[in-house]
ZAMARGU-4260 file (C-alpha; in steps of 0.2 Angstrom, whole numbers, plus 5000, padded with zeros to 4 digits):
<rodrens>
0) 4965/5133/4872 | 4956/5150/4875 | 4940/5142/4882 | 4947/5132/4897 | 4935/5131/4911
5) 4949/5133/4924 | 4967/5138/4926 | 4982/5135/4938 | 5000/5139/4938 | 5016/5132/4945
10) 5035/5133/4942 | 5035/5114/4939 | 5021/5103/4934 | 5024/5085/4938 | 5014/5072/4928
15) 5013/5056/4938 | 5015/5051/4956 | 5026/5036/4956 | 5044/5036/4963 | 5051/5048/4951
20) 5036/5060/4951 | 5034/5061/4970 | 5053/5062/4973 | 5054/5077/4961 | 5039/5086/4969
25) 5047/5084/4986 | 5064/5090/4981 | 5056/5105/4971 | 5047/5111/4987 | 5064/5110/4996
30) 5071/5121/4982 | 5057/5134/4985 | 5049/5130/4968 | 5030/5131/4966 | 5025/5113/4961
35) 5008/5105/4956 | 5006/5086/4954 | 4994/5078/4942 | 4989/5060/4941 | 4975/5052/4931
40) 4971/5040/4945 | 4975/5041/4964 | 4991/5047/4971 | 4996/5029/4977 | 4990/5020/4961
45) 5004/5016/4948 | 5019/5005/4944 | 5029/5009/4959 | 5019/5000/4972 | 5019/4984/4962
50) 5038/4983/4962 | 5043/4968/4972 | 5062/4965/4970 | 5070/4980/4978 | 5083/4993/4975
55) 5100/4988/4968 | 5114/4998/4976 | 5132/4996/4982 | 5132/5003/5000 | 5150/5009/5004
60) 5149/5002/5022 | 5138/4986/5019 | 5142/4979/5002 | 5144/4961/4998 | 5162/4955/4999
65) 5171/4959/4983 | 5156/4970/4977 | 5159/4987/4971 | 5152/5001/4960 | 5162/4995/4946
70) 5155/4978/4947 | 5137/4985/4947 | 5141/4996/4932 | 5148/4981/4923 | 5133/4970/4927
75) 5122/4984/4920 | 5132/4986/4904 | 5132/4967/4901 | 5113/4966/4903 | 5111/4982/4892
80) 5119/4972/4877 | 5130/4986/4871 | 5117/5000/4871 | 5120/5008/4888 | 5126/5025/4889
85) 5142/5022/4901 | 5141/5040/4907 | 5123/5039/4912 | 5126/5021/4920 | 5141/5028/4930
90) 5132/5044/4936 | 5116/5036/4941 | 5123/5021/4950 | 5136/5031/4959 | 5122/5042/4966
95) 5112/5027/4973 | 5119/5026/4991 | 5114/5044/4994 | 5097/5043/4986 | 5093/5027/4996
100) 5099/5036/5012 | 5087/5051/5008 | 5073/5039/5006 | 5076/5031/5022 | 5076/5048/5031
105) 5059/5051/5023 | 5053/5036/5033 | 5055/5021/5021 | 5059/5005/5031 | 5070/4991/5023
110) 5072/4974/5029 | 5087/4972/5041 | 5098/4959/5049 | 5099/4956/5068 | 5115/4966/5067
115) 5106/4981/5060 | 5113/4980/5043 | 5102/4980/5027 | 5097/4963/5021 | 5102/4960/5003
120) 5098/4948/4989 | 5103/4943/4972 | 5093/4945/4956 | 5095/4941/4938 | 5111/4948/4930
125) 5119/4953/4946 | 5135/4946/4951 | 5133/4950/4970 | 5121/4952/4984 | 5116/4970/4982
130) 5097/4972/4981 | 5090/4979/4997 | 5071/4976/5000 | 5057/4980/5011 | 5043/4969/5017
135) 5051/4954/5010 | 5044/4956/4992 | 5035/4973/4994 | 5048/4986/4991 | 5038/4996/4979
140) 5024/4997/4991 | 5035/5003/5005 | 5044/5016/4994 | 5027/5023/4988 | 5020/5023/5006
145) 5034/5033/5012 | 5034/5046/4998 | 5015/5048/4998 | 5016/5051/5017 | 5029/5064/5015
150) 5019/5072/5001 | 5004/5073/5012 | 5014/5079/5027 | 5021/5093/5016 | 5004/5097/5009
155) 5009/5097/4991 | 4995/5100/4979 | 4990/5085/4970 | 4976/5084/4956 | 4970/5066/4957
160) 4959/5059/4943 | 4965/5072/4931 | 4971/5068/4913 | 4985/5078/4905 | 4979/5079/4887
165) 4993/5089/4879 | 5009/5098/4883 | 5006/5116/4878 | 5020/5126/4869 | 5023/5144/4865
170) 5023/5148/4846 | 5042/5146/4848 | 5041/5128/4854 | 5045/5132/4872 | 5035/5123/4886
175) 5021/5134/4893 | 5011/5121/4903 | 4998/5107/4900 | 4980/5105/4895 | 4971/5095/4907
180) 4954/5086/4908 | 4946/5086/4925 | 4936/5071/4932 | 4920/5080/4928 | 4925/5083/4910
185) 4930/5101/4911 | 4945/5106/4901 | 4958/5116/4911 | 4976/5123/4909 | 4990/5122/4921
190) 5003/5136/4916 | 5021/5131/4920 | 5038/5134/4911 | 5043/5116/4916 | 5034/5100/4914
195) 5040/5083/4921 | 5033/5068/4913 | 5035/5053/4925 | 5020/5043/4920 | 5027/5025/4921
200) 5027/5011/4909 | 5017/5004/4894 | 5012/4987/4900 | 4994/4989/4895 | 5000/4989/4877
205) 5000/4970/4878 | 4987/4957/4882 | 4996/4950/4898 | 5007/4961/4909 | 5014/4964/4926
210) 5009/4982/4925 | 4993/4990/4933 | 4979/4997/4922 | 4986/5014/4923 | 5002/5009/4913
215) 4996/5016/4896 | 5012/5025/4891 | 5004/5042/4892 | 5020/5052/4895 | 5029/5045/4879
220) 5014/5049/4868 | 5013/5067/4876 | 5031/5069/4873 | 5030/5063/4855 | 5015/5075/4851
225) 5025/5089/4859 | 5039/5086/4846 | 5052/5077/4858 | 5063/5063/4852 | 5061/5045/4859
230) 5074/5031/4859 | 5076/5013/4861 | 5057/5010/4861 | 5059/4993/4852 | 5066/4986/4868
235) 5051/4980/4878 | 5056/4969/4893 | 5046/4953/4896 | 5048/4947/4914 | 5051/4928/4913
240) 5041/4923/4929 | 5023/4931/4930 | 5010/4919/4938 | 5001/4909/4925 | 4982/4910/4929
245) 4976/4900/4915 | 4974/4901/4896 | 4966/4917/4889 | 4973/4927/4903 | 4971/4946/4900
250) 4977/4961/4909 | 4988/4963/4925 | 4994/4946/4932 | 5004/4944/4948 | 5023/4945/4947
255) 5034/4931/4954 | 5049/4942/4959 | 5066/4937/4953 | 5072/4936/4970 | 5064/4919/4972
260) 5077/4913/4960 | 5089/4923/4970 | 5085/4911/4984 | 5088/4896/4974 | 5072/4892/4964
265) 5074/4885/4947 | 5064/4885/4931 | 5058/4868/4925 | 5047/4863/4910 | 5031/4851/4911
270) 5042/4836/4911 | 5052/4842/4926 | 5068/4846/4916 | 5078/4862/4920 | 5076/4876/4907
275) 5092/4886/4910 | 5104/4873/4913 | 5119/4876/4901 | 5110/4891/4893 | 5120/4904/4903
280) 5134/4906/4915 | 5122/4913/4928 | 5109/4899/4924 | 5092/4904/4932 | 5099/4921/4937
285) 5104/4926/4919 | 5097/4943/4913 | 5078/4944/4910 | 5079/4944/4891 | 5090/4928/4891
290) 5078/4919/4903 | 5062/4924/4894 | 5069/4919/4877 | 5074/4902/4884 | 5057/4899/4891
295) 5049/4904/4874 | 5060/4893/4865 | 5057/4878/4876 | 5038/4880/4875 | 5039/4881/4856
300) 5050/4865/4856 | 5037/4855/4866 | 5029/4841/4856 | 5013/4847/4849 | 5017/4865/4855
305) 5002/4864/4867 | 5011/4870/4883 | 5009/4889/4887 | 5018/4890/4903 | 5032/4882/4913
310) 5036/4881/4932 | 5047/4889/4945 | 5052/4876/4958 | 5055/4884/4975 | 5050/4868/4985
315) 5067/4868/4993 | 5061/4883/5004 | 5051/4877/5019 | 5033/4884/5020 | 5037/4896/5034
320) 5053/4903/5026 | 5044/4906/5009 | 5029/4914/5017 | 5040/4926/5028 | 5052/4931/5014
325) 5039/4932/5000 | 5022/4936/5007 | 5015/4944/4992 | 5020/4930/4980 | 5014/4917/4993
330) 4997/4925/4994 | 4995/4926/4975 | 5000/4908/4974 | 4988/4902/4987 | 4974/4911/4979
335) 4976/4899/4964 | 4978/4884/4976 | 4997/4882/4974 | 5007/4880/4989 | 5025/4885/4983
340) 5033/4875/4997 | 5026/4859/4990 | 5021/4863/4972 | 5031/4871/4957 | 5023/4888/4953
345) 5016/4890/4936 | 5024/4904/4927 | 5025/4912/4909 | 5034/4928/4902 | 5023/4944/4902
350) 5026/4962/4897 | 5035/4971/4911 | 5046/4986/4908 | 5050/4998/4894 | 5068/5000/4892
355) 5067/5015/4880 | 5056/5030/4881 | 5058/5049/4880 | 5076/5054/4876 | 5084/5064/4890
360) 5101/5069/4896 | 5107/5064/4914 | 5096/5078/4922 | 5080/5073/4913 | 5080/5087/4900
365) 5072/5082/4883 | 5075/5091/4867 | 5060/5102/4869 | 5064/5117/4880 | 5056/5115/4897
370) 5050/5097/4895 | 5058/5084/4906 | 5056/5065/4909 | 5060/5053/4922 | 5057/5035/4928
375) 5051/5022/4916 | 5044/5035/4904 | 5062/5041/4901 | 5077/5034/4891 | 5092/5041/4901
380) 5104/5028/4894 | 5104/5017/4910 | 5095/5002/4903 | 5101/5000/4885 | 5093/4985/4876
385) 5088/4976/4893 | 5086/4983/4910 | 5096/4975/4925 | 5084/4970/4938 | 5080/4982/4952
390) 5089/4997/4944 | 5073/5005/4940 | 5068/5012/4958 | 5085/5018/4960 | 5084/5028/4943
395) 5068/5035/4948 | 5075/5042/4965 | 5091/5049/4957 | 5082/5057/4942 | 5068/5063/4953
400) 5080/5074/4962 | 5090/5080/4947 | 5075/5087/4937 | 5070/5100/4950 | 5088/5105/4952
405) 5089/5108/4933 | 5073/5117/4933 | 5078/5129/4947 | 5095/5132/4938 | 5085/5137/4922
410) 5076/5151/4931 | 5062/5150/4918 | 5047/5161/4919 | 5030/5155/4914 | 5026/5162/4896
415) 5010/5171/4894 | 5006/5165/4876 | 5002/5147/4873 | 4997/5136/4859 | 4993/5118/4857
420) 5008/5107/4854 | 5000/5098/4839 | 4984/5101/4829 | 4982/5083/4822 | 4967/5074/4828
425) 4973/5058/4837 | 4971/5041/4830 | 4963/5027/4840 | 4960/5008/4837 | 4951/4995/4847
430) 4963/4992/4862 | 4958/4974/4865 | 4962/4969/4848 | 4978/4979/4848 | 4984/4971/4864
435) 4981/4953/4857 | 4991/4958/4841 | 5005/4966/4851 | 5007/4950/4862 | 5008/4938/4847
440) 5017/4949/4834 | 5028/4961/4844 | 5032/4951/4859 | 5048/4941/4863 | 5049/4935/4845
445) 5046/4946/4830 | 5048/4945/4812 | 5045/4956/4796 | 5029/4948/4792 | 5022/4950/4809
450) 5027/4968/4811 | 5020/4972/4795 | 5004/4964/4799 | 5002/4975/4815 | 5006/4990/4805
455) 4993/4986/4791 | 4980/4982/4804 | 4983/4999/4813 | 4981/5008/4796 | 4965/4999/4792
460) 4956/5000/4809 | 4962/5017/4815 | 4949/5031/4817 | 4953/5049/4820 | 4943/5057/4834
465) 4945/5070/4847 | 4945/5061/4864 | 4934/5067/4877 | 4937/5054/4891 | 4952/5046/4900
470) 4948/5029/4891 | 4949/5038/4874 | 4965/5047/4878 | 4973/5031/4884 | 4968/5022/4868
475) 4976/5036/4858 | 4992/5035/4868 | 4992/5016/4866 | 4989/5018/4847 | 5003/5030/4845
480) 5015/5019/4855 | 5011/5004/4845 | 5015/5013/4829 | 5031/5020/4836 | 5037/5003/4843
485) 5033/4994/4827 | 5042/5006/4816 | 5057/5005/4827 | 5056/4986/4828 | 5055/4985/4809
490) 5071/4996/4807 | 5082/4986/4819 | 5086/4971/4809 | 5095/4961/4822 | 5092/4953/4839
495) 5099/4962/4854 | 5093/4962/4872 | 5074/4960/4873 | 5072/4964/4855 | 5072/4947/4846
500) 5070/4946/4828 | 5068/4928/4823 | 5072/4933/4805 | 5088/4942/4810 | 5093/4930/4825
505) 5110/4937/4828 | 5117/4953/4836 | 5125/4965/4823 | 5138/4976/4831 | 5144/4982/4815
510) 5127/4989/4809 | 5117/4991/4825 | 5128/4996/4839 | 5118/5012/4841 | 5102/5018/4848
515) 5087/5022/4836 | 5079/5039/4839 | 5061/5042/4833 | 5050/5057/4832 | 5034/5062/4823
520) 5034/5069/4806 | 5023/5083/4801 | 5009/5071/4797 | 5010/5063/4815 | 5019/5047/4809
525) 5034/5040/4818 | 5051/5041/4809 | 5069/5039/4813 | 5077/5055/4819 | 5096/5051/4821
530) 5108/5038/4828 | 5113/5041/4846 | 5131/5037/4849 | 5134/5024/4863 | 5145/5027/4878
535) 5143/5046/4877 | 5132/5058/4887 | 5114/5059/4880
</rodrens>
């Protein structure tokens, strides 16, 4: 750390430029904090811009008849399968209307009716029309556009193409900044008493995902190596309807937003039989874990087990209606020669959202002084064992404002003495092979043998090396994430939410109505830390 080629300083270093990171940076500036943003890619490249569905919020003057904040809370808790932190759910959802209004004042434009009210739709797990959207199915893109434009208008400093390699601590374990690798390979140091990890998801840990290439879980890995706790990491949500592009697909695949089912589309198998009929009271709009599991079971039960996808039938919607309401989905389908107004859309589940992450309180604070997390990288307690659709953008907006407020209240000054957070050399495995194993052994259905197979494979194939490129740092992050998720999944011997153990098929509220916290031991291995109480503040 004493041979860095360059240095910078800030009151708050924001790592990641999605909805949480950009919101935090803008609010930090309003609070007169010196802020620096870092992203390993471009400012507008990340998970946020791919979010199709919308923002779930109960607006006080425009809500669906009979809808309320209480119903939104109830739907969230039901989807979370007993592991939501009720205080977090209530606090975050209650802050939704104000957060949405601030976003609109920044210039975000949402779809509206002829009467001037916001259009709303229904998605899986919701009991009312409460999901507002933009551009039909391009909500994330509009949110990202507005936030990026505001960032540029305010001339906030952004280091694009820079990789954060480690959170830097004082000898007393307090955050002092971050070590950074510039695009030209020079090592640098950003001194800051507060670091926000808002790096998005982990989808690239799996062979097929709805996430972009940048979603390699860097924030969770950075937090673990800095000594922070994570929680609920075993809960990886698979979206039930990602466009099937053929056997052997790899990497990001187009998402077919849940809102298509909200407009009446239904899931059918290759024989034209309804998949969700009789499976849940909400049928095709059941929570995502329920629908993904039902699809997986139907595929496994097909004669010969040869099918690897099902279909989403939206042919009741005229071509002009589908094209105007879901332009992104329509274009993706047409690129495969599928006309959704006439042909059922081929779909299959794919890794979509990490319900767990870095353990935080309701203001984004972790258990490492000066370290914060927000967005998909964080575990606030909102999601529990399965995220309710369209709660994620809302969480990013709310926590993105709370973190700078907490930072400003802390009045922290940048320490002068710094030390690397860890001294262990990271472990790396072949990412492509790891992704295949995670897909087949740590996907929707898991069992002890498969989890042990992945654990053993990582031990046999790991190599210790000091990364010197973005790709190697990403590989190190994915390797650590895999080890941590597998360790948590091995311990949770039940099926709950999007964690399905085929060898423990039932939900166990006596033994497992709690969150599992993990951290690294002195050897750098993930171990259970403590049981987090449910329905209390983090």
